[in-house]
C-alpha positions, 0 to 999 in steps of 0.5 A: 341043221337046227330046229326050234319049236316055240310053243306058247302056253295054253289058255290060263285061268285068271279066276284064281287070285294067285301070283302070275307064276302060279296061274293054272290052265283053264279047262279050255286051255287043257282041251286045246293043248290036248287037241293041238298036240295031236293035230301038230304032232309032227312039230314034236317028232324027234325032239331032243329036249323040251324046255319049259318056263316054271310057270304053272301054265307053261309047265302044265302045257308041256306036260300035257303035250308030252303025255298026249304024244307019249314023249319021255319025261326025261326029255323035259327041262324046267328053266327059270330063265324062260319065265320071261316076257322079254324077247331079248332074253329068249333070243339070247337063250336060243343062241346059248342052247347046247350044241348037242341038241338039234331039235329043241321045243321051248314052252313059255310066254308072250310077247317074248315068244311072238317077238322071238319067232319074228326075230328068227324068221320072216313070219311077222306075226302080230299075235301068238295065241295061247297054245300057238306054235311055230317051227323054225328050221335053220341051215346052221349046225350051231345055235350060236350062228342061227339067224333067219330060218324057214318057218312052219306055223301052227296056223295059216294066218298072222294072228296065230 
């Protein structure tokens, strides 16, 4: 069995005139991911690896969540390939995950993450809000074979 947790970065601060990749989290985003980490701590239990986009807002979301839940930072991988807004790239990324990992958390961006959730489940969400997340459980033992899995959303509606 494989489990995939898809976590969109927390709310960023657009007040700074920096390149997209360097945009920081807002105070609201920081507080939300701290709170949400504890509310949804079961989503992150027994995680093999947490892979984050190198964008400031995504990486800081991952670090804050890990710090709040006392997750060892040795489990964090930063991968340039997750700095994408293309679901095709994220879907291909999932199929190519290391087979030794049974539970993977990806931290990154919309619309890629919303569309990835819809691809791997029957959720049909229309928006993944900042710090929104979903856990998809697959019957398959190989990432290369995953298709539709059972989904547990971070919130109950289709506008998470």
